C-alpha positions in Angstrom: -0.3 15.6 3.4 -3.7 15.8 5.6 -2.6 19.1 7.1 -1.7 20.2 3.8 -4.5 19.5 2.2 -6.8 21.1 5.1 -4.8 24.1 5.0 -5.6 24.5 1.0 -9.0 24.0 1.9 -9.3 26.8 4.7 -7.4 28.7 1.9 -9.9 28.3 -0.9 -12.9 28.9 1.5 -11.4 32.1 2.5 -11.1 33.2 -1.5 -14.6 32.2 -2.1 -15.7 34.3 0.8 -13.5 37.3 0.1 -12.8 37.1 -3.4 -8.8 37.5 -2.6 -6.3 35.7 -4.7 -4.7 32.6 -3.6 -1.7 34.2 -2.4 -3.5 37.2 -0.8 -5.8 34.4 1.1 -2.7 32.1 1.9 -0.9 35.4 3.4 -3.8 36.4 5.6 -4.7 33.0 6.9 -0.8 32.7 7.8 -1.3 36.0 9.5 -4.3 35.1 11.0 -3.0 31.8 12.8 0.4 33.0 13.1 1.8 29.6 14.2 4.5 29.7 16.4 7.2 27.2 16.4 6.2 24.0 18.6 8.1 24.6 22.1 11.2 21.8 22.3 9.9 21.9 26.0 6.7 20.3 25.0 6.1 16.8 26.1 6.7 14.5 23.2 3.6 12.8 22.6 2.6 11.5 19.1 0.4 13.2 16.9 -2.9 11.6 17.7 -2.4 13.0 21.2 -1.6 16.4 19.8 -4.8 16.2 17.6 -6.9 15.1 20.7 -5.3 17.9 22.8 -6.0 20.5 20.2 -9.4 19.4 19.9 -10.0 19.5 23.6 -8.8 23.0 23.8 -10.8 24.1 20.7 -13.8 23.0 22.1 -13.2 25.1 25.5 -12.4 27.7 23.4 -16.0 27.8 21.6 -17.7 27.3 25.2 -16.0 30.5 26.4 -16.7 32.3 23.2 -20.4 31.2 23.6 -20.3 32.4 27.0 -19.3 35.8 26.0 -15.7 35.8 27.2 -13.4 36.3 24.1 -10.3 36.4 26.0 -10.7 33.0 27.6 -11.7 31.9 23.8 -8.3 33.2 22.4 -6.5 32.1 25.3 -7.5 28.6 24.8 -6.6 28.8 21.2 -3.3 30.1 22.0 -2.5 27.1 24.2 -3.8 25.1 21.5 -1.3 26.7 18.7 1.6 25.9 21.2 0.6 22.2 21.0 0.2 22.0 17.2 -0.6 25.6 15.4 -1.1 23.7 12.0 -3.7 21.2 13.5 -5.5 24.4 14.9 -5.8 25.6 11.3 -6.8 22.2 9.9 -9.4 22.1 12.9 -11.1 25.2 11.9 -11.1 24.7 8.1 -12.8 21.1 9.0 -15.5 22.8 10.5 -15.9 25.6 8.0 -16.3 23.2 5.3 -18.5 20.7 7.4 -15.8 17.6 7.6 -15.7 18.3 11.3 -18.8 18.9 13.7 -19.5 22.6 14.6 -18.9 22.3 18.5 -21.6 25.3 18.8 -24.2 24.3 16.6 -23.6 20.1 16.7 -22.5 19.8 20.4 -23.4 15.8 20.7 -21.8 15.5 17.1 -18.9 17.2 18.1 -18.7 15.3 21.6 -18.7 11.9 19.5 -15.9 13.5 17.6 -14.0 14.4 20.4 -14.3 11.1 22.1 -13.2 9.1 19.0 -10.2 11.3 19.1 -9.4 10.7 22.7 -9.9 6.9 22.3 -7.1 6.8 19.7 -4.8 9.0 22.0 -2.7 8.5 25.1 -3.5 10.8 27.9 -3.6 14.5 26.9 -3.7 16.1 30.3 0.1 16.5 30.6 0.1 18.1 27.4 -2.5 20.5 28.1 -1.3 21.1 31.7 2.1 21.9 30.1 0.4 24.3 27.7 -1.5 26.0 30.4 2.0 26.7 32.0 3.0 28.8 29.1 2.0 32.4 28.2 -0.2 31.9 25.1 0.3 34.0 21.8 -2.5 35.7 20.6 -3.4 33.6 18.1 -6.1 35.9 16.1 -4.7 39.3 16.0 -7.1 41.0 14.2 -10.4 41.5 16.0 -12.3 41.4 13.1 -10.5 38.1 11.5 -10.9 36.9 15.1 -14.2 36.8 15.4 -14.6 35.5 11.6 -12.5 32.8 12.3 -15.0 31.4 14.7 -17.9 32.1 12.5 -19.1 28.9 10.6 -21.3 30.1 8.2 -21.1 32.4 4.9 -24.1 34.6 5.7 -26.7 35.0 8.7 -30.5 35.3 8.7 -32.3 37.3 11.4 -32.4 34.3 13.6 -28.9 33.1 13.0 -27.3 36.5 13.6 -29.0 36.8 16.8 -27.0 33.3 18.1 -23.9 34.5 16.4 -24.1 37.8 18.6 -25.7 36.1 21.6 -28.2 38.9 21.7 -32.0 38.9 22.4 -34.5 40.3 20.1 -35.0 43.8 21.7 -31.0 44.2 21.9 -31.0 43.5 18.3 -33.8 45.7 17.6 -32.5 48.5 19.6 -28.7 48.4 18.5 -30.2 48.4 14.7 -32.3 51.4 15.5 -28.9 53.0 17.0 -27.4 52.3 13.6 -24.8 50.3 15.9 -25.6 47.0 13.5 -25.6 47.7 9.9 -28.4 46.5 7.5 -28.4 42.9 5.7 -25.5 43.3 2.8 -26.2 39.8 1.6 -28.9 38.4 -1.0 -32.1 37.9 0.7 -31.9 40.2 3.6 -29.0 38.3 5.3 -25.9 39.6 6.7 -22.3 38.2 5.5 -20.0 36.8 7.7 -17.8 39.5 7.6 -20.5 41.8 8.5 -21.3 39.8 11.6 -17.5 39.5 12.6 -17.3 43.5 12.6 -20.1 43.9 15.0 -18.2 40.9 16.8 -15.2 42.7 17.2 -16.8 45.6 18.7 -19.7 43.8 20.8 -18.5 45.2 23.9 -19.2 48.5 22.8 -22.4 47.8 21.1 -23.8 46.1 24.0 -22.8 48.8 26.4 -24.7 51.1 24.2 -27.7 49.0 24.0 -27.7 48.2 27.9 -29.2 45.6 29.8 -32.9 46.8 30.3 -35.4 46.6 27.5 -38.2 49.4 27.2 -40.4 48.1 29.9 -43.8 49.4 31.5 -44.4 51.7 34.6 -44.8 49.0 37.0 -41.3 47.1 36.2 -39.4 50.1 35.7 -40.6 51.2 39.2 -39.5 48.0 40.6 -36.1 48.3 39.4 -35.8 52.1 40.5 -37.0 51.1 43.8 -34.5 48.2 44.1 -31.5 50.5 43.0 -32.3 53.5 45.3 -33.8 51.5 48.2 -37.1 53.7 48.2 -40.7 52.9 47.6 -41.4 53.8 44.1 -44.8 53.9 42.4 -45.7 53.5 39.0 -46.8 57.0 38.6 -43.3 58.0 39.6 -42.3 57.0 36.0 -44.7 59.4 34.4 -43.6 62.2 36.4 -39.6 61.4 35.4 -41.1 61.3 31.7 -42.8 64.6 32.0 -39.4 66.0 33.3 -37.6 64.7 30.3 -35.2 62.4 32.7 -36.9 58.9 31.5 -38.6 59.4 28.4 -41.4 57.2 27.2 -40.5 54.5 24.2 -43.9 54.0 22.8 -46.7 51.7 23.7 -47.4 48.1 24.2 -51.0 46.9 24.5 -52.1 50.5 24.9 -49.9 50.9 28.1 -46.6 53.3 27.8 -43.2 51.7 27.7 -40.2 53.7 29.2 -37.0 53.9 27.7 -34.5 50.9 29.2 -31.4 52.8 28.6 -32.5 56.0 30.4 -33.6 53.7 33.4 -30.2 51.9 33.6 -28.5 55.1 33.3 -30.8 57.1 35.8 -28.6 58.0 39.1 -30.3 61.0 40.3 -31.6 60.3 43.6 -32.7 63.7 44.3 -34.6 63.9 40.9 -36.4 60.7 42.1 -37.0 62.0 45.5 -38.7 64.9 44.0 -40.7 62.7 41.2 -42.2 60.6 44.0 -43.4 63.9 45.8 -44.5 66.0 43.0 -45.9 63.1 40.9 -48.0 61.7 43.2 -51.6 61.1 42.1 -54.9 62.1 43.7 -58.4 61.9 42.8 -60.8 64.7 43.0 -61.8 64.1 46.8 -58.0 63.3 47.8 -56.9 66.7 45.9 -59.4 68.6 47.6 -58.2 67.1 51.0 -54.8 67.9 50.0 -55.4 71.4 49.6 -57.6 71.6 52.6 -60.6 73.0 50.5 -64.2 71.7 49.6 -65.0 69.8 46.5 -66.8 72.6 45.3 -63.7 74.9 45.6 -61.8 72.4 43.5 -64.5 71.9 40.9 -64.2 75.7 40.3 -60.0 75.5 39.7 -60.8 72.5 37.4 -63.6 74.9 35.8 -61.0 78.0 35.5 -58.4 75.5 33.6 -56.1 76.1 36.6 -56.1 72.3 37.4 -56.3 69.6 34.7 -56.2 65.9 35.2 -52.6 64.4 34.2 -53.8 60.7 34.0 -57.5 58.8 34.1 -57.9 56.2 36.6 -60.2 53.2 36.6 -62.9 52.6 39.1 -63.0 49.6 41.0 -65.5 48.0 38.4 -63.8 48.5 35.1 -61.7 45.8 33.8 -57.9 46.5 33.8 -57.7 47.5 30.0 -60.4 49.7 30.2 -60.4 53.7 29.1 -60.1 55.2 32.8 -62.8 57.2 34.0 -61.4 58.9 37.5 -59.4 62.2 36.8 -56.1 62.3 38.6 -54.3 65.2 39.7 -50.5 65.3 40.3 -49.4 66.9 43.8 -47.0 69.3 42.2 -49.9 70.8 40.1 -51.9 71.2 43.6 -48.8 72.7 45.2 -48.7 75.4 42.5 -52.1 76.5 43.1 -51.5 76.6 46.8 -48.5 78.8 45.8 -50.5 81.2 43.8 -50.4 84.9 45.0 -53.7 86.0 43.5 -56.1 83.5 45.9 -56.2 84.0 49.5 -56.7 80.2 50.5 -57.4 81.3 54.0 -60.4 83.1 53.4 -61.5 80.2 50.8 -61.2 77.9 53.7 -63.0 80.3 55.8 -66.5 80.3 53.9 -68.8 78.2 55.8 -70.3 74.8 54.6 -73.3 75.2 51.9 -72.2 78.7 51.4 -70.9 79.7 47.6 -67.4 79.3 47.0 -65.2 82.5 46.4 -63.5 80.6 43.6 -66.6 81.0 41.7 -65.5 84.4 40.7 -62.8 82.7 38.6 -63.3 83.2 34.9 -64.3 80.2 32.8 -61.3 79.0 31.1 -63.1 79.0 27.7 -63.9 82.8 28.4 -60.7 83.7 29.9 
């Protein structure tokens, strides 16, 4: 009688959530649980012991699912179904309607409930040990139904859906932007249990697309690339990789650029990184002149003529960290491009004696060119 009542409660709950008829819901529940006959080779124990064993395995299934191991979660439920398939259905129904504590949301109450069941049972270990020697059935055949069976709410708000999907805020927001997770489909900007279950059913694909690195600043990104490639990578390298489109920018945070975490995670081109380290290195005016082996006045003419332009403005030693930079910085790749220019004889430029006018003074002003 108790099992039949629990089964009817589960069916009625499914009817309420899905709008199915009683027959349709009953058929779906039967397919969902797919109860095998109890193996006659199973240890002969009383019902209290079977129930306690099922509860133990049910809790293990929730723990595995919460840890992201859905295969183990299904395996534990499969072993529980070998012991007593209808008890599995009853326990799930009891959790769904709140008569049994939810092991995920109320772990202390669940532990008390399990302890009480154990106190009324014989030793469950021989029964569980026997179940583990068997090949567990796939209790939840359809991935969406499998996920739906483990959900314990009718709908989920912005915080609850993060818990259900085991996602961080940035992962969820990135998945939403990529349309990997649909918008709310329930009243009050909430997600229905089925919508959440459909995401859970393909969560591996979603997480693979979302990646494991959030959009981050240049310093953290440089640290990740340095560890990945065993090279010394400075923050300027990220700006160079962004300039070439290999790791694009992804917005700003408190005025600082953020870089696409997915691109960082997928980046594997060591040759491009080495080139970015070389070409993207930044030099102030004096360093740029020394790099080109010319005078500071020569460099100023290149800037005046529009042949060189700063790509970044650095801070002076006396500026606060978040102040606007005042020191023009030039990338090495641009300096190399000028050194390779065919219209300037650099040997003649360098041969001009100190204090004499620069030959580059003849270059037209950028505004008049």
